[in-house]
mmCIF file of the C-alpha atoms, coordinates in Angstrom:
data_MODEL
# 
_entry.id   MODEL 
# 
loop_
_atom_site.group_PDB 
_atom_site.id 
_atom_site.type_symbol 
_atom_site.label_atom_id 
_atom_site.label_alt_id 
_atom_site.label_comp_id 
_atom_site.label_asym_id 
_atom_site.label_entity_id 
_atom_site.label_seq_id 
_atom_site.pdbx_PDB_ins_code 
_atom_site.Cartn_x 
_atom_site.Cartn_y 
_atom_site.Cartn_z 
_atom_site.occupancy 
_atom_site.B_iso_or_equiv 
_atom_site.pdbx_formal_charge 
_atom_site.auth_seq_id 
_atom_site.auth_comp_id 
_atom_site.auth_asym_id 
_atom_site.auth_atom_id 
_atom_site.pdbx_PDB_model_num 
ATOM 1   C CA . MET A 1 1   ? 12.178  6.470   -3.245  1.00 0.00 ? 1   MET A CA 1 
ATOM 2   C CA . ILE A 1 2   ? 12.631  2.650   -3.077  1.00 0.00 ? 2   ILE A CA 1 
ATOM 3   C CA . GLU A 1 3   ? 15.731  0.581   -3.735  1.00 0.00 ? 3   GLU A CA 1 
ATOM 4   C CA . LEU A 1 4   ? 16.179  -3.064  -3.220  1.00 0.00 ? 4   LEU A CA 1 
ATOM 5   C CA . GLU A 1 5   ? 19.719  -4.509  -3.453  1.00 0.00 ? 5   GLU A CA 1 
ATOM 6   C CA . LYS A 1 6   ? 20.013  -8.278  -3.805  1.00 0.00 ? 6   LYS A CA 1 
ATOM 7   C CA . LEU A 1 7   ? 17.412  -8.893  -1.351  1.00 0.00 ? 7   LEU A CA 1 
ATOM 8   C CA . THR A 1 8   ? 16.850  -12.320 0.041   1.00 0.00 ? 8   THR A CA 1 
ATOM 9   C CA . LYS A 1 9   ? 14.307  -13.879 2.554   1.00 0.00 ? 9   LYS A CA 1 
ATOM 10  C CA . THR A 1 10  ? 14.747  -17.192 4.153   1.00 0.00 ? 10  THR A CA 1 
ATOM 11  C CA . TYR A 1 11  ? 12.554  -18.769 6.711   1.00 0.00 ? 11  TYR A CA 1 
ATOM 12  C CA . ASN A 1 12  ? 13.509  -21.658 9.190   1.00 0.00 ? 12  ASN A CA 1 
ATOM 13  C CA . LEU A 1 13  ? 10.778  -24.200 9.168   1.00 0.00 ? 13  LEU A CA 1 
ATOM 14  C CA . GLY A 1 14  ? 11.459  -26.850 11.698  1.00 0.00 ? 14  GLY A CA 1 
ATOM 15  C CA . GLY A 1 15  ? 15.225  -26.566 11.102  1.00 0.00 ? 15  GLY A CA 1 
ATOM 16  C CA . ASN A 1 16  ? 14.766  -26.607 7.321   1.00 0.00 ? 16  ASN A CA 1 
ATOM 17  C CA . PRO A 1 17  ? 15.562  -23.396 5.430   1.00 0.00 ? 17  PRO A CA 1 
ATOM 18  C CA . LEU A 1 18  ? 13.043  -22.098 2.914   1.00 0.00 ? 18  LEU A CA 1 
ATOM 19  C CA . THR A 1 19  ? 14.135  -19.306 0.757   1.00 0.00 ? 19  THR A CA 1 
ATOM 20  C CA . VAL A 1 20  ? 11.159  -17.440 -0.586  1.00 0.00 ? 20  VAL A CA 1 
ATOM 21  C CA . LEU A 1 21  ? 12.990  -14.297 -2.248  1.00 0.00 ? 21  LEU A CA 1 
ATOM 22  C CA . ARG A 1 22  ? 16.120  -14.575 -3.998  1.00 0.00 ? 22  ARG A CA 1 
ATOM 23  C CA . ASP A 1 23  ? 18.583  -11.653 -5.054  1.00 0.00 ? 23  ASP A CA 1 
ATOM 24  C CA . VAL A 1 24  ? 15.598  -9.271  -5.707  1.00 0.00 ? 24  VAL A CA 1 
ATOM 25  C CA . SER A 1 25  ? 16.841  -5.937  -7.012  1.00 0.00 ? 25  SER A CA 1 
ATOM 26  C CA . PHE A 1 26  ? 14.994  -3.016  -8.368  1.00 0.00 ? 26  PHE A CA 1 
ATOM 27  C CA . LYS A 1 27  ? 14.333  0.792   -7.859  1.00 0.00 ? 27  LYS A CA 1 
ATOM 28  C CA . ILE A 1 28  ? 11.055  2.604   -7.720  1.00 0.00 ? 28  ILE A CA 1 
ATOM 29  C CA . ASP A 1 29  ? 11.254  6.381   -8.356  1.00 0.00 ? 29  ASP A CA 1 
ATOM 30  C CA . LYS A 1 30  ? 9.146   8.925   -6.634  1.00 0.00 ? 30  LYS A CA 1 
ATOM 31  C CA . GLY A 1 31  ? 5.792   9.380   -8.522  1.00 0.00 ? 31  GLY A CA 1 
ATOM 32  C CA . GLN A 1 32  ? 5.795   6.092   -10.131 1.00 0.00 ? 32  GLN A CA 1 
ATOM 33  C CA . PHE A 1 33  ? 2.732   3.715   -10.239 1.00 0.00 ? 33  PHE A CA 1 
ATOM 34  C CA . VAL A 1 34  ? 4.038   0.223   -10.183 1.00 0.00 ? 34  VAL A CA 1 
ATOM 35  C CA . ALA A 1 35  ? 2.335   -3.246  -10.031 1.00 0.00 ? 35  ALA A CA 1 
ATOM 36  C CA . ILE A 1 36  ? 4.027   -6.226  -8.518  1.00 0.00 ? 36  ILE A CA 1 
ATOM 37  C CA . ILE A 1 37  ? 2.385   -9.275  -9.936  1.00 0.00 ? 37  ILE A CA 1 
ATOM 38  C CA . GLY A 1 38  ? 2.853   -13.088 -9.228  1.00 0.00 ? 38  GLY A CA 1 
ATOM 39  C CA . PRO A 1 39  ? 0.912   -16.173 -8.608  1.00 0.00 ? 39  PRO A CA 1 
ATOM 40  C CA . SER A 1 40  ? 0.293   -17.679 -5.339  1.00 0.00 ? 40  SER A CA 1 
ATOM 41  C CA . GLY A 1 41  ? 3.572   -18.908 -3.785  1.00 0.00 ? 41  GLY A CA 1 
ATOM 42  C CA . SER A 1 42  ? 5.649   -16.569 -5.945  1.00 0.00 ? 42  SER A CA 1 
ATOM 43  C CA . GLY A 1 43  ? 7.018   -14.490 -2.922  1.00 0.00 ? 43  GLY A CA 1 
ATOM 44  C CA . LYS A 1 44  ? 4.994   -11.363 -3.602  1.00 0.00 ? 44  LYS A CA 1 
ATOM 45  C CA . SER A 1 45  ? 3.376   -11.345 -0.265  1.00 0.00 ? 45  SER A CA 1 
ATOM 46  C CA . THR A 1 46  ? 6.746   -11.658 1.467   1.00 0.00 ? 46  THR A CA 1 
ATOM 47  C CA . LEU A 1 47  ? 7.955   -8.871  -0.841  1.00 0.00 ? 47  LEU A CA 1 
ATOM 48  C CA . MET A 1 48  ? 5.049   -6.754  0.181   1.00 0.00 ? 48  MET A CA 1 
ATOM 49  C CA . HIS A 1 49  ? 5.734   -7.254  3.947   1.00 0.00 ? 49  HIS A CA 1 
ATOM 50  C CA . ILE A 1 50  ? 9.370   -6.130  3.479   1.00 0.00 ? 50  ILE A CA 1 
ATOM 51  C CA . LEU A 1 51  ? 8.287   -3.100  1.433   1.00 0.00 ? 51  LEU A CA 1 
ATOM 52  C CA . GLY A 1 52  ? 5.762   -2.185  4.018   1.00 0.00 ? 52  GLY A CA 1 
ATOM 53  C CA . ALA A 1 53  ? 8.322   -2.462  6.877   1.00 0.00 ? 53  ALA A CA 1 
ATOM 54  C CA . LEU A 1 54  ? 6.374   -5.222  8.253   1.00 0.00 ? 54  LEU A CA 1 
ATOM 55  C CA . ASP A 1 55  ? 9.296   -7.754  7.966   1.00 0.00 ? 55  ASP A CA 1 
ATOM 56  C CA . ARG A 1 56  ? 13.101  -7.657  7.370   1.00 0.00 ? 56  ARG A CA 1 
ATOM 57  C CA . PRO A 1 57  ? 15.099  -9.273  4.589   1.00 0.00 ? 57  PRO A CA 1 
ATOM 58  C CA . SER A 1 58  ? 17.533  -12.029 5.577   1.00 0.00 ? 58  SER A CA 1 
ATOM 59  C CA . THR A 1 59  ? 20.203  -10.405 3.469   1.00 0.00 ? 59  THR A CA 1 
ATOM 60  C CA . GLY A 1 60  ? 20.592  -7.537  1.159   1.00 0.00 ? 60  GLY A CA 1 
ATOM 61  C CA . LYS A 1 61  ? 19.411  -3.989  1.517   1.00 0.00 ? 61  LYS A CA 1 
ATOM 62  C CA . TYR A 1 62  ? 16.111  -2.041  1.542   1.00 0.00 ? 62  TYR A CA 1 
ATOM 63  C CA . ILE A 1 63  ? 16.618  1.689   1.034   1.00 0.00 ? 63  ILE A CA 1 
ATOM 64  C CA . LEU A 1 64  ? 13.592  3.782   1.530   1.00 0.00 ? 64  LEU A CA 1 
ATOM 65  C CA . ASP A 1 65  ? 13.666  7.530   0.888   1.00 0.00 ? 65  ASP A CA 1 
ATOM 66  C CA . GLY A 1 66  ? 17.527  7.284   1.222   1.00 0.00 ? 66  GLY A CA 1 
ATOM 67  C CA . GLN A 1 67  ? 17.618  5.348   4.445   1.00 0.00 ? 67  GLN A CA 1 
ATOM 68  C CA . ASP A 1 68  ? 18.589  1.730   4.759   1.00 0.00 ? 68  ASP A CA 1 
ATOM 69  C CA . ILE A 1 69  ? 15.877  0.217   6.983   1.00 0.00 ? 69  ILE A CA 1 
ATOM 70  C CA . SER A 1 70  ? 16.972  -3.408  6.524   1.00 0.00 ? 70  SER A CA 1 
ATOM 71  C CA . THR A 1 71  ? 18.227  -3.731  9.989   1.00 0.00 ? 71  THR A CA 1 
ATOM 72  C CA . LEU A 1 72  ? 16.043  -1.232  11.993  1.00 0.00 ? 72  LEU A CA 1 
ATOM 73  C CA . SER A 1 73  ? 14.400  -2.384  15.297  1.00 0.00 ? 73  SER A CA 1 
ATOM 74  C CA . ASP A 1 74  ? 10.732  -3.216  15.553  1.00 0.00 ? 74  ASP A CA 1 
ATOM 75  C CA . ASP A 1 75  ? 10.022  0.304   17.252  1.00 0.00 ? 75  ASP A CA 1 
ATOM 76  C CA . GLU A 1 76  ? 11.979  2.038   14.290  1.00 0.00 ? 76  GLU A CA 1 
ATOM 77  C CA . LEU A 1 77  ? 10.125  0.098   11.685  1.00 0.00 ? 77  LEU A CA 1 
ATOM 78  C CA . ALA A 1 78  ? 6.847   1.035   13.376  1.00 0.00 ? 78  ALA A CA 1 
ATOM 79  C CA . ASP A 1 79  ? 7.800   4.727   13.068  1.00 0.00 ? 79  ASP A CA 1 
ATOM 80  C CA . ILE A 1 80  ? 8.716   4.299   9.494   1.00 0.00 ? 80  ILE A CA 1 
ATOM 81  C CA . ARG A 1 81  ? 5.267   2.706   8.775   1.00 0.00 ? 81  ARG A CA 1 
ATOM 82  C CA . SER A 1 82  ? 3.361   5.454   10.513  1.00 0.00 ? 82  SER A CA 1 
ATOM 83  C CA . LYS A 1 83  ? 5.212   8.243   8.759   1.00 0.00 ? 83  LYS A CA 1 
ATOM 84  C CA . LYS A 1 84  ? 6.165   6.965   5.236   1.00 0.00 ? 84  LYS A CA 1 
ATOM 85  C CA . ILE A 1 85  ? 3.928   4.293   4.136   1.00 0.00 ? 85  ILE A CA 1 
ATOM 86  C CA . GLY A 1 86  ? 0.151   4.221   3.592   1.00 0.00 ? 86  GLY A CA 1 
ATOM 87  C CA . PHE A 1 87  ? -1.513  0.792   3.410   1.00 0.00 ? 87  PHE A CA 1 
ATOM 88  C CA . VAL A 1 88  ? -4.645  -0.248  1.500   1.00 0.00 ? 88  VAL A CA 1 
ATOM 89  C CA . PHE A 1 89  ? -5.816  -3.826  1.945   1.00 0.00 ? 89  PHE A CA 1 
ATOM 90  C CA . GLN A 1 90  ? -8.262  -6.217  0.429   1.00 0.00 ? 90  GLN A CA 1 
ATOM 91  C CA . SER A 1 91  ? -10.612 -6.316  3.496   1.00 0.00 ? 91  SER A CA 1 
ATOM 92  C CA . PHE A 1 92  ? -10.966 -2.422  4.010   1.00 0.00 ? 92  PHE A CA 1 
ATOM 93  C CA . ASN A 1 93  ? -10.357 -2.724  7.782   1.00 0.00 ? 93  ASN A CA 1 
ATOM 94  C CA . LEU A 1 94  ? -12.851 0.105   8.652   1.00 0.00 ? 94  LEU A CA 1 
ATOM 95  C CA . LEU A 1 95  ? -14.763 0.452   11.852  1.00 0.00 ? 95  LEU A CA 1 
ATOM 96  C CA . SER A 1 96  ? -18.240 -0.502  10.840  1.00 0.00 ? 96  SER A CA 1 
ATOM 97  C CA . ARG A 1 97  ? -19.971 1.672   13.536  1.00 0.00 ? 97  ARG A CA 1 
ATOM 98  C CA . ALA A 1 98  ? -17.937 4.897   12.940  1.00 0.00 ? 98  ALA A CA 1 
ATOM 99  C CA . THR A 1 99  ? -18.564 7.530   10.261  1.00 0.00 ? 99  THR A CA 1 
ATOM 100 C CA . VAL A 1 100 ? -16.475 7.941   7.172   1.00 0.00 ? 100 VAL A CA 1 
ATOM 101 C CA . LEU A 1 101 ? -14.767 11.094  8.694   1.00 0.00 ? 101 LEU A CA 1 
ATOM 102 C CA . ARG A 1 102 ? -13.984 9.172   11.988  1.00 0.00 ? 102 ARG A CA 1 
ATOM 103 C CA . ASN A 1 103 ? -12.441 6.289   9.950   1.00 0.00 ? 103 ASN A CA 1 
ATOM 104 C CA . VAL A 1 104 ? -10.332 8.557   7.921   1.00 0.00 ? 104 VAL A CA 1 
ATOM 105 C CA . THR A 1 105 ? -8.942  10.385  11.065  1.00 0.00 ? 105 THR A CA 1 
ATOM 106 C CA . LEU A 1 106 ? -8.026  7.112   12.894  1.00 0.00 ? 106 LEU A CA 1 
ATOM 107 C CA . PRO A 1 107 ? -4.235  7.507   12.143  1.00 0.00 ? 107 PRO A CA 1 
ATOM 108 C CA . PHE A 1 108 ? -4.247  10.524  14.362  1.00 0.00 ? 108 PHE A CA 1 
ATOM 109 C CA . ILE A 1 109 ? -5.830  8.879   17.391  1.00 0.00 ? 109 ILE A CA 1 
ATOM 110 C CA . TYR A 1 110 ? -2.605  8.850   19.391  1.00 0.00 ? 110 TYR A CA 1 
ATOM 111 C CA . ASP A 1 111 ? -0.953  11.824  17.718  1.00 0.00 ? 111 ASP A CA 1 
ATOM 112 C CA . LYS A 1 112 ? -1.699  14.822  20.128  1.00 0.00 ? 112 LYS A CA 1 
ATOM 113 C CA . ARG A 1 113 ? 0.411   17.138  18.062  1.00 0.00 ? 113 ARG A CA 1 
ATOM 114 C CA . VAL A 1 114 ? -2.499  17.302  15.458  1.00 0.00 ? 114 VAL A CA 1 
ATOM 115 C CA . THR A 1 115 ? -5.472  19.451  16.523  1.00 0.00 ? 115 THR A CA 1 
ATOM 116 C CA . ARG A 1 116 ? -9.028  18.451  15.847  1.00 0.00 ? 116 ARG A CA 1 
ATOM 117 C CA . ALA A 1 117 ? -9.314  21.099  13.168  1.00 0.00 ? 117 ALA A CA 1 
ATOM 118 C CA . GLU A 1 118 ? -6.191  19.865  11.444  1.00 0.00 ? 118 GLU A CA 1 
ATOM 119 C CA . ARG A 1 119 ? -7.521  16.328  11.587  1.00 0.00 ? 119 ARG A CA 1 
ATOM 120 C CA . LEU A 1 120 ? -10.791 17.343  9.832   1.00 0.00 ? 120 LEU A CA 1 
ATOM 121 C CA . GLU A 1 121 ? -8.889  19.498  7.254   1.00 0.00 ? 121 GLU A CA 1 
ATOM 122 C CA . LYS A 1 122 ? -6.649  16.553  6.303   1.00 0.00 ? 122 LYS A CA 1 
ATOM 123 C CA . ALA A 1 123 ? -9.607  14.121  6.255   1.00 0.00 ? 123 ALA A CA 1 
ATOM 124 C CA . VAL A 1 124 ? -11.509 16.392  3.957   1.00 0.00 ? 124 VAL A CA 1 
ATOM 125 C CA . LYS A 1 125 ? -8.588  16.779  1.555   1.00 0.00 ? 125 LYS A CA 1 
ATOM 126 C CA . ALA A 1 126 ? -8.022  13.030  1.363   1.00 0.00 ? 126 ALA A CA 1 
ATOM 127 C CA . LEU A 1 127 ? -11.661 12.236  0.865   1.00 0.00 ? 127 LEU A CA 1 
ATOM 128 C CA . THR A 1 128 ? -11.881 14.896  -1.919  1.00 0.00 ? 128 THR A CA 1 
ATOM 129 C CA . ASP A 1 129 ? -8.742  13.437  -3.566  1.00 0.00 ? 129 ASP A CA 1 
ATOM 130 C CA . VAL A 1 130 ? -10.224 9.974   -3.779  1.00 0.00 ? 130 VAL A CA 1 
ATOM 131 C CA . GLY A 1 131 ? -13.476 11.406  -5.212  1.00 0.00 ? 131 GLY A CA 1 
ATOM 132 C CA . LEU A 1 132 ? -15.940 10.211  -2.415  1.00 0.00 ? 132 LEU A CA 1 
ATOM 133 C CA . GLU A 1 133 ? -19.197 12.264  -2.550  1.00 0.00 ? 133 GLU A CA 1 
ATOM 134 C CA . LYS A 1 134 ? -19.414 14.754  0.341   1.00 0.00 ? 134 LYS A CA 1 
ATOM 135 C CA . GLU A 1 135 ? -22.826 13.600  1.215   1.00 0.00 ? 135 GLU A CA 1 
ATOM 136 C CA . ARG A 1 136 ? -21.346 10.255  2.231   1.00 0.00 ? 136 ARG A CA 1 
ATOM 137 C CA . TRP A 1 137 ? -18.731 11.624  4.701   1.00 0.00 ? 137 TRP A CA 1 
ATOM 138 C CA . ASN A 1 138 ? -21.170 11.458  7.810   1.00 0.00 ? 138 ASN A CA 1 
ATOM 139 C CA . HIS A 1 139 ? -22.476 7.971   6.936   1.00 0.00 ? 139 HIS A CA 1 
ATOM 140 C CA . LEU A 1 140 ? -21.408 4.974   8.944   1.00 0.00 ? 140 LEU A CA 1 
ATOM 141 C CA . SER A 1 141 ? -18.936 2.719   6.921   1.00 0.00 ? 141 SER A CA 1 
ATOM 142 C CA . ASN A 1 142 ? -21.272 -0.232  6.979   1.00 0.00 ? 142 ASN A CA 1 
ATOM 143 C CA . GLN A 1 143 ? -23.784 2.009   5.072   1.00 0.00 ? 143 GLN A CA 1 
ATOM 144 C CA . LEU A 1 144 ? -21.515 2.206   1.965   1.00 0.00 ? 144 LEU A CA 1 
ATOM 145 C CA . SER A 1 145 ? -20.892 0.127   -0.955  1.00 0.00 ? 145 SER A CA 1 
ATOM 146 C CA . GLY A 1 146 ? -17.744 -2.001  -1.423  1.00 0.00 ? 146 GLY A CA 1 
ATOM 147 C CA . GLY A 1 147 ? -16.148 0.432   -3.788  1.00 0.00 ? 147 GLY A CA 1 
ATOM 148 C CA . GLN A 1 148 ? -16.978 3.342   -1.391  1.00 0.00 ? 148 GLN A CA 1 
ATOM 149 C CA . MET A 1 149 ? -15.494 1.624   1.578   1.00 0.00 ? 149 MET A CA 1 
ATOM 150 C CA . GLN A 1 150 ? -12.245 0.985   -0.405  1.00 0.00 ? 150 GLN A CA 1 
ATOM 151 C CA . ARG A 1 151 ? -12.157 4.662   -1.270  1.00 0.00 ? 151 ARG A CA 1 
ATOM 152 C CA . VAL A 1 152 ? -12.532 5.617   2.415   1.00 0.00 ? 152 VAL A CA 1 
ATOM 153 C CA . ALA A 1 153 ? -9.676  3.080   3.186   1.00 0.00 ? 153 ALA A CA 1 
ATOM 154 C CA . ILE A 1 154 ? -7.515  4.769   0.529   1.00 0.00 ? 154 ILE A CA 1 
ATOM 155 C CA . ALA A 1 155 ? -8.265  8.074   1.948   1.00 0.00 ? 155 ALA A CA 1 
ATOM 156 C CA . ARG A 1 156 ? -7.306  6.872   5.445   1.00 0.00 ? 156 ARG A CA 1 
ATOM 157 C CA . SER A 1 157 ? -4.029  5.769   4.117   1.00 0.00 ? 157 SER A CA 1 
ATOM 158 C CA . LEU A 1 158 ? -3.323  9.161   2.548   1.00 0.00 ? 158 LEU A CA 1 
ATOM 159 C CA . VAL A 1 159 ? -4.194  11.277  5.592   1.00 0.00 ? 159 VAL A CA 1 
ATOM 160 C CA . ASN A 1 160 ? -0.727  11.306  6.960   1.00 0.00 ? 160 ASN A CA 1 
ATOM 161 C CA . ASN A 1 161 ? 0.756   12.167  3.516   1.00 0.00 ? 161 ASN A CA 1 
ATOM 162 C CA . PRO A 1 162 ? 2.929   9.252   3.259   1.00 0.00 ? 162 PRO A CA 1 
ATOM 163 C CA . GLY A 1 163 ? 5.731   8.874   0.629   1.00 0.00 ? 163 GLY A CA 1 
ATOM 164 C CA . ILE A 1 164 ? 4.343   5.584   -0.554  1.00 0.00 ? 164 ILE A CA 1 
ATOM 165 C CA . LEU A 1 165 ? 0.992   4.002   -0.920  1.00 0.00 ? 165 LEU A CA 1 
ATOM 166 C CA . LEU A 1 166 ? 1.162   0.219   -0.723  1.00 0.00 ? 166 LEU A CA 1 
ATOM 167 C CA . ALA A 1 167 ? -2.084  -1.509  -1.936  1.00 0.00 ? 167 ALA A CA 1 
ATOM 168 C CA . ASP A 1 168 ? -2.397  -5.233  -1.441  1.00 0.00 ? 168 ASP A CA 1 
ATOM 169 C CA . GLU A 1 169 ? -5.073  -6.775  -3.571  1.00 0.00 ? 169 GLU A CA 1 
ATOM 170 C CA . PRO A 1 170 ? -7.145  -3.840  -3.259  1.00 0.00 ? 170 PRO A CA 1 
ATOM 171 C CA . THR A 1 171 ? -9.894  -4.955  -5.683  1.00 0.00 ? 171 THR A CA 1 
ATOM 172 C CA . GLY A 1 172 ? -9.969  -8.559  -4.362  1.00 0.00 ? 172 GLY A CA 1 
ATOM 173 C CA . ASN A 1 173 ? -13.379 -8.177  -2.541  1.00 0.00 ? 173 ASN A CA 1 
ATOM 174 C CA . LEU A 1 174 ? -15.006 -6.252  -5.431  1.00 0.00 ? 174 LEU A CA 1 
ATOM 175 C CA . ASP A 1 175 ? -16.722 -7.110  -8.596  1.00 0.00 ? 175 ASP A CA 1 
ATOM 176 C CA . SER A 1 176 ? -15.038 -6.152  -11.801 1.00 0.00 ? 176 SER A CA 1 
ATOM 177 C CA . LYS A 1 177 ? -17.076 -2.902  -12.391 1.00 0.00 ? 177 LYS A CA 1 
ATOM 178 C CA . ILE A 1 178 ? -16.461 -1.377  -8.839  1.00 0.00 ? 178 ILE A CA 1 
ATOM 179 C CA . GLY A 1 179 ? -12.890 -2.719  -8.976  1.00 0.00 ? 179 GLY A CA 1 
ATOM 180 C CA . GLN A 1 180 ? -12.238 -0.624  -12.038 1.00 0.00 ? 180 GLN A CA 1 
ATOM 181 C CA . VAL A 1 181 ? -13.543 2.440   -10.232 1.00 0.00 ? 181 VAL A CA 1 
ATOM 182 C CA . VAL A 1 182 ? -11.153 1.826   -7.451  1.00 0.00 ? 182 VAL A CA 1 
ATOM 183 C CA . LEU A 1 183 ? -8.213  1.362   -9.994  1.00 0.00 ? 183 LEU A CA 1 
ATOM 184 C CA . GLU A 1 184 ? -9.170  4.614   -11.604 1.00 0.00 ? 184 GLU A CA 1 
ATOM 185 C CA . THR A 1 185 ? -9.026  6.325   -8.144  1.00 0.00 ? 185 THR A CA 1 
ATOM 186 C CA . PHE A 1 186 ? -5.292  4.956   -7.693  1.00 0.00 ? 186 PHE A CA 1 
ATOM 187 C CA . GLN A 1 187 ? -4.545  6.255   -11.456 1.00 0.00 ? 187 GLN A CA 1 
ATOM 188 C CA . LYS A 1 188 ? -6.023  9.735   -10.537 1.00 0.00 ? 188 LYS A CA 1 
ATOM 189 C CA . LEU A 1 189 ? -3.999  9.874   -7.325  1.00 0.00 ? 189 LEU A CA 1 
ATOM 190 C CA . ASN A 1 190 ? -0.908  9.051   -9.262  1.00 0.00 ? 190 ASN A CA 1 
ATOM 191 C CA . ARG A 1 191 ? -1.507  11.295  -12.125 1.00 0.00 ? 191 ARG A CA 1 
ATOM 192 C CA . ASP A 1 192 ? -3.083  14.322  -10.612 1.00 0.00 ? 192 ASP A CA 1 
ATOM 193 C CA . HIS A 1 193 ? -1.406  14.288  -7.247  1.00 0.00 ? 193 HIS A CA 1 
ATOM 194 C CA . GLY A 1 194 ? 1.881   12.577  -7.781  1.00 0.00 ? 194 GLY A CA 1 
ATOM 195 C CA . HIS A 1 195 ? 1.468   9.828   -5.306  1.00 0.00 ? 195 HIS A CA 1 
ATOM 196 C CA . THR A 1 196 ? 3.964   6.940   -5.547  1.00 0.00 ? 196 THR A CA 1 
ATOM 197 C CA . ILE A 1 197 ? 1.899   3.655   -5.621  1.00 0.00 ? 197 ILE A CA 1 
ATOM 198 C CA . VAL A 1 198 ? 2.887   0.092   -5.442  1.00 0.00 ? 198 VAL A CA 1 
ATOM 199 C CA . LEU A 1 199 ? 0.135   -2.283  -6.121  1.00 0.00 ? 199 LEU A CA 1 
ATOM 200 C CA . ILE A 1 200 ? 0.428   -6.023  -5.232  1.00 0.00 ? 200 ILE A CA 1 
ATOM 201 C CA . THR A 1 201 ? -1.789  -8.378  -7.198  1.00 0.00 ? 201 THR A CA 1 
ATOM 202 C CA . HIS A 1 202 ? -2.029  -11.817 -8.836  1.00 0.00 ? 202 HIS A CA 1 
ATOM 203 C CA . ASP A 1 203 ? -4.462  -10.511 -11.491 1.00 0.00 ? 203 ASP A CA 1 
ATOM 204 C CA . PRO A 1 204 ? -2.935  -9.348  -14.852 1.00 0.00 ? 204 PRO A CA 1 
ATOM 205 C CA . SER A 1 205 ? -6.007  -7.137  -15.613 1.00 0.00 ? 205 SER A CA 1 
ATOM 206 C CA . VAL A 1 206 ? -5.508  -5.307  -12.450 1.00 0.00 ? 206 VAL A CA 1 
ATOM 207 C CA . ALA A 1 207 ? -1.757  -4.905  -13.049 1.00 0.00 ? 207 ALA A CA 1 
ATOM 208 C CA . THR A 1 208 ? -2.462  -3.178  -16.268 1.00 0.00 ? 208 THR A CA 1 
ATOM 209 C CA . ALA A 1 209 ? -3.727  -0.017  -14.292 1.00 0.00 ? 209 ALA A CA 1 
ATOM 210 C CA . ALA A 1 210 ? -0.165  0.719   -13.461 1.00 0.00 ? 210 ALA A CA 1 
ATOM 211 C CA . ARG A 1 211 ? 2.379   2.336   -15.546 1.00 0.00 ? 211 ARG A CA 1 
ATOM 212 C CA . ARG A 1 212 ? 5.176   -0.324  -14.782 1.00 0.00 ? 212 ARG A CA 1 
ATOM 213 C CA . ILE A 1 213 ? 4.611   -3.934  -14.113 1.00 0.00 ? 213 ILE A CA 1 
ATOM 214 C CA . ILE A 1 214 ? 7.230   -6.082  -12.081 1.00 0.00 ? 214 ILE A CA 1 
ATOM 215 C CA . GLU A 1 215 ? 6.590   -9.777  -12.259 1.00 0.00 ? 215 GLU A CA 1 
ATOM 216 C CA . ILE A 1 216 ? 7.860   -12.131 -9.655  1.00 0.00 ? 216 ILE A CA 1 
ATOM 217 C CA . LYS A 1 217 ? 7.967   -16.027 -9.826  1.00 0.00 ? 217 LYS A CA 1 
ATOM 218 C CA . ASP A 1 218 ? 9.573   -18.452 -7.573  1.00 0.00 ? 218 ASP A CA 1 
ATOM 219 C CA . GLY A 1 219 ? 10.994  -15.548 -5.401  1.00 0.00 ? 219 GLY A CA 1 
ATOM 220 C CA . GLN A 1 220 ? 12.827  -14.001 -8.400  1.00 0.00 ? 220 GLN A CA 1 
ATOM 221 C CA . ILE A 1 221 ? 12.051  -10.995 -10.595 1.00 0.00 ? 221 ILE A CA 1 
ATOM 222 C CA . VAL A 1 222 ? 11.422  -12.374 -14.186 1.00 0.00 ? 222 VAL A CA 1 
ATOM 223 C CA . SER A 1 223 ? 10.142  -9.261  -15.828 1.00 0.00 ? 223 SER A CA 1 
ATOM 224 C CA . ASP A 1 224 ? 10.176  -5.471  -15.401 1.00 0.00 ? 224 ASP A CA 1 
ATOM 225 C CA . LYS A 1 225 ? 8.369   -3.483  -18.059 1.00 0.00 ? 225 LYS A CA 1 
ATOM 226 C CA . LEU A 1 226 ? 7.120   0.017   -18.462 1.00 0.00 ? 226 LEU A CA 1 
ATOM 227 C CA . LYS A 1 227 ? 3.924   0.642   -20.390 1.00 0.00 ? 227 LYS A CA 1 
# 
């Protein structure tokens, strides 16, 4: 599903090169639940941006689902993001005055090929998969708890049936109890539905939810362990 080959990333800061990723290589198979963990400044955010087709490596290859996307154009990367990657962020990014169902169907807003009935069907499946109670589906998102909002965000990321779910610090705005519920949602999606999940975090306790933990430090992979 994912293969990185000697990937590096260097930024030019006022004429001075700053290398934040160095010869990063690993593979993630379909159906794996992987956590990438590292402290602030480790390079994990840059790695997340590359994995999410939001940025390109300076050198090396990023092969996603059999396609080398390292040198694609901005438009081509946008197409990859819309079709193959679902994003879950720390801040939820929901429309506060829209219902749960409306928020989950947002990825279809410009896709005229999907009928209204199909949108609803896909949204219902995604909300069912993340375990959000049906009586909440017509609530506005600002009427939900933090944990419920994050599950709506996860459902929205799943509605296009992407190959990969990329979660960036998904429990960062939640207390530990609610955060655990969200992590259990990811575990269920991986275990029961076979979703490939890449979780980015700085927190070792969050990383333990995954079945494999890749540790990054100073732009290099220092550990890669299966649980």
